[in-house]
C-alpha positions in Angstrom: 69.8 47.3 -15.0 70.1 47.1 -11.2 66.4 45.9 -11.1 67.2 43.2 -13.6 70.1 42.0 -11.5 67.9 41.9 -8.4 65.3 39.9 -10.2 67.8 37.4 -11.4 69.2 37.1 -7.9 65.7 36.6 -6.4 65.0 33.9 -9.0 68.3 32.2 -8.2 67.5 32.2 -4.5 64.0 30.7 -5.1 65.5 28.0 -7.4 68.2 27.1 -4.8 65.6 26.9 -2.0 63.6 24.4 -4.1 66.5 22.1 -4.7 66.2 19.1 -2.3 69.2 18.4 -0.1 71.3 15.6 -1.6 71.2 12.2 -0.1 74.6 10.9 0.9 74.5 7.1 1.0 76.6 5.2 3.5 79.1 2.6 2.1 77.2 -0.3 0.5 76.9 -3.6 2.3 78.2 -6.6 0.4 76.4 -10.0 0.7 75.5 -12.9 -1.6 71.9 -11.7 -2.0 72.4 -7.9 -1.8 72.5 -7.2 -5.5 69.3 -9.2 -6.2 67.5 -7.6 -3.2 68.5 -4.1 -4.2 67.3 -4.1 -7.8 65.2 -1.0 -8.5 61.4 -1.5 -8.3 58.9 1.0 -9.6 57.1 2.7 -6.7 53.3 2.5 -6.6 50.2 3.2 -4.6 49.1 0.1 -2.6 45.9 1.7 -1.3 44.8 5.2 -0.3 47.7 7.0 1.2 50.0 3.9 1.5 52.8 3.5 -1.1 55.5 0.9 -1.8 58.8 2.7 -2.1 61.2 -0.1 -1.5 63.4 -2.2 -3.8 62.7 -5.5 -5.4 63.7 -7.7 -2.4 63.3 -5.4 0.6 60.3 -3.4 1.6 59.9 0.2 2.5 56.5 1.8 2.8 55.5 5.5 2.8 52.3 6.6 4.5 51.4 10.2 3.5 49.5 13.2 4.7 49.4 16.9 4.2 51.1 17.3 7.6 54.0 15.1 6.7 54.8 11.4 6.0 55.9 8.3 7.9 58.4 5.9 6.4 58.6 2.3 7.4 62.2 0.8 7.1 65.2 1.7 5.0 66.5 -1.5 3.5 70.2 -1.7 2.7 72.6 1.2 3.0 72.8 1.2 -0.9 69.0 1.2 -1.0 68.6 4.7 0.5 69.2 6.5 -2.8 66.7 4.3 -4.6 64.1 4.8 -1.8 64.7 8.6 -2.0 64.2 8.5 -5.8 61.0 6.4 -5.5 59.5 8.8 -3.0 60.2 11.7 -5.3 58.9 9.8 -8.4 55.6 9.6 -6.7 55.5 13.4 -6.2 56.4 13.4 -2.5 59.5 14.8 -0.8 61.8 12.8 1.4 62.4 15.9 3.5 58.7 15.9 4.4 59.1 12.6 6.3 58.3 13.4 9.9 58.9 9.9 11.4 60.8 6.8 10.5 59.9 3.5 12.1 61.6 0.1 11.9 60.7 -3.6 11.8 63.8 -5.3 13.0 67.4 -4.2 13.3 69.3 -6.2 10.6 71.4 -4.6 8.0 69.0 -5.4 5.2 66.1 -3.5 6.8 67.7 -0.6 8.7 70.9 -0.1 6.7 69.5 2.9 4.8 67.8 4.5 7.8 70.7 6.7 8.8 71.0 8.3 5.3 67.3 8.8 5.0 67.2 10.4 8.5 70.0 12.8 7.5 67.9 14.1 4.6 64.5 14.1 6.4 65.8 15.0 9.9 62.9 12.8 11.1 63.1 11.0 14.4 63.4 7.2 14.3 61.3 5.0 16.5 61.8 1.4 17.4 61.2 -1.2 20.2 63.6 -1.2 23.1 65.7 -4.0 21.8 65.8 -2.6 18.2 66.6 0.9 19.6 69.7 -0.5 21.3 70.7 -2.2 18.1 70.2 0.9 16.0 72.2 3.0 18.3 75.1 0.6 18.5 75.0 -0.3 14.8 74.6 -4.1 15.1 72.4 -6.9 16.4 72.0 -7.3 20.1 73.7 -10.4 21.7 70.4 -12.2 22.1 69.6 -11.9 18.4 69.5 -15.4 16.8 71.7 -14.0 14.0 74.1 -12.1 16.3 77.0 -14.5 15.5 76.9 -13.2 11.9 77.9 -9.8 13.3 76.5 -7.9 10.3 76.7 -4.3 11.3 75.0 -1.2 9.8 75.2 2.6 10.1 74.2 3.6 13.6 71.3 5.9 14.4 71.4 8.2 17.4 68.6 9.4 19.7 66.1 6.7 18.8 62.7 7.0 20.3 61.8 3.9 22.3 58.2 2.8 21.8 56.0 0.5 23.9 54.0 -2.5 22.7 50.7 -1.3 21.3 51.8 2.4 21.4 50.2 4.6 18.8 52.6 7.1 17.0 51.0 10.0 15.2 52.0 12.5 12.5 49.1 14.8 11.8 46.1 12.6 10.9 48.3 9.5 10.6 48.3 6.9 13.4 50.6 3.8 13.4 50.3 1.2 16.1 53.4 -0.9 17.2 52.9 -4.6 17.8 55.9 -6.3 19.3 56.4 -9.6 17.5 59.7 -11.1 18.8 61.2 -14.3 17.5 63.1 -13.5 14.3 64.8 -10.9 16.5 64.1 -9.9 20.1 63.0 -6.4 19.0 60.9 -7.4 15.9 57.9 -5.1 15.5 54.9 -5.3 13.2 53.1 -2.0 12.4 49.4 -1.4 11.6 47.3 1.6 10.4 44.3 2.4 8.3 44.3 3.7 4.8 41.2 5.1 3.1 40.0 5.7 -0.4 36.9 7.8 -0.2 34.6 6.3 2.4 36.3 2.9 2.2 39.0 2.3 4.8 41.2 -0.9 5.2 43.5 -2.2 7.8 47.1 -2.3 6.6 49.7 -4.6 8.3 53.4 -4.1 7.7 54.4 -7.6 8.9 57.8 -8.2 10.3 59.7 -11.4 9.5 58.4 -14.6 11.1 61.3 -16.7 9.8 63.0 -19.0 12.3 66.5 -18.5 10.8 69.7 -18.1 12.8 73.4 -18.2 12.8 74.9 -21.7 13.2 74.6 -23.0 16.8 71.6 -21.0 17.9 68.6 -23.1 19.0 65.1 -21.6 19.2 64.3 -24.4 21.6 67.1 -23.3 23.9 70.2 -25.0 25.3 72.5 -24.8 28.3 73.4 -21.2 27.6 69.9 -19.7 26.8 66.3 -20.5 27.5 63.8 -21.6 24.8 62.0 -18.9 22.8 59.8 -21.4 21.0 56.6 -20.6 22.9 57.3 -16.8 22.5 57.7 -17.3 18.8 54.5 -19.3 18.5 52.7 -16.5 20.3 54.1 -14.0 17.8 52.9 -16.0 14.9 49.4 -16.2 16.4 49.4 -12.5 17.2 50.1 -11.6 13.5 47.5 -14.2 12.4 44.8 -12.5 14.5 45.5 -8.8 13.6 42.8 -6.9 11.9 44.2 -7.2 8.4 42.9 -6.4 4.9 46.3 -5.8 3.4 49.6 -7.5 4.4 53.0 -6.3 3.3 55.9 -8.3 4.6 59.4 -6.9 5.2 60.6 -9.1 2.3 58.0 -8.4 -0.3 58.1 -11.9 -1.7 56.7 -13.3 1.6 53.4 -11.8 0.7 53.6 -12.1 -3.1 53.9 -8.3 -3.6 55.5 -8.6 -7.0 52.7 -10.9 -8.3 50.0 -8.7 -6.8 51.5 -5.6 -8.3 51.6 -7.2 -11.8 47.9 -8.1 -11.4 47.1 -4.6 -10.2 48.7 -3.1 -13.3 46.8 -5.5 -15.6 43.4 -4.9 -13.8 43.5 -1.5 -12.0 39.8 -1.7 -11.1 40.5 -4.7 -8.9 43.0 -4.3 -6.1 44.7 -7.7 -5.4 46.3 -6.3 -2.3 43.0 -6.2 -0.4 42.7 -9.8 1.0 41.3 -10.4 4.5 43.1 -13.7 4.6 46.6 -12.3 3.9 47.8 -12.2 7.5 46.4 -15.7 8.2 48.2 -17.1 5.1 51.4 -15.4 6.0 51.3 -16.6 9.6 50.2 -20.1 8.6 53.2 -20.5 6.4 55.5 -19.2 9.1 54.0 -21.6 11.7 54.9 -24.6 9.4 58.5 -23.3 9.0 58.9 -22.7 12.8 57.6 -26.2 13.7 59.9 -27.8 11.1 62.8 -25.9 12.6 61.9 -27.0 16.1 61.6 -30.7 15.0 65.0 -30.4 13.3 66.5 -29.1 16.6 65.0 -31.9 18.6 66.5 -34.4 16.3 70.1 -33.2 16.8 
């Protein structure tokens, strides 16, 4: 009888050890688009070891390896449980994430990072400006949308990365490309994913939208210099990246939903592989930027 009790106890210990730590989400952020953005979206393999694990209107990407994974972005605070569920639905574990990187520090892209870090205990890496925003829990004063003052759960001890720095987890290597304009700390990330002997360049493209709080001028004013040329350089930089697959921080910007539908209908043909994808994304952004600058000059 004593041996039976010991066996039951051992089984209970093993079972308990296998139970993943619960994810405790931070309070949800309320906005006019939040519910639509945060609709669940079925996770899927984009190519090789790169997976979409985000929600319908906000991207999050998992890059996997046997030595641990890298997560790009965390969407809204209320998105964190959905991202966690998506990761596990694909057969991976959130606690095996070894690094979290961010695009830009707005509530709709980094709001879930703190909760996902608590589960994974992974370090978070960002550009210098984004690191300051993450640690204070809100946009920096020079952010075009700072006047909105939309905060998010703060993240402590953020690793500050340099432009073109390569971050590694086992065999994984992500390169940071600073792409300021939408925010001062905006960062686009690139890496290679392989299927057999075929490898492609994947670009996680940060927002190139020239949107701001009322009163901000990308062309500058008496209180701040113009960032128009800097923003133009950013658009050109994204346009010229080695790019076979582009995934934007808002998935609709690179037609992710439509491509996924085609992928499901014709799995033998991967619609995400498109060497023109970054050029198309940047070209559309350039038109919007120039339209915004013309509007400012007419005021």
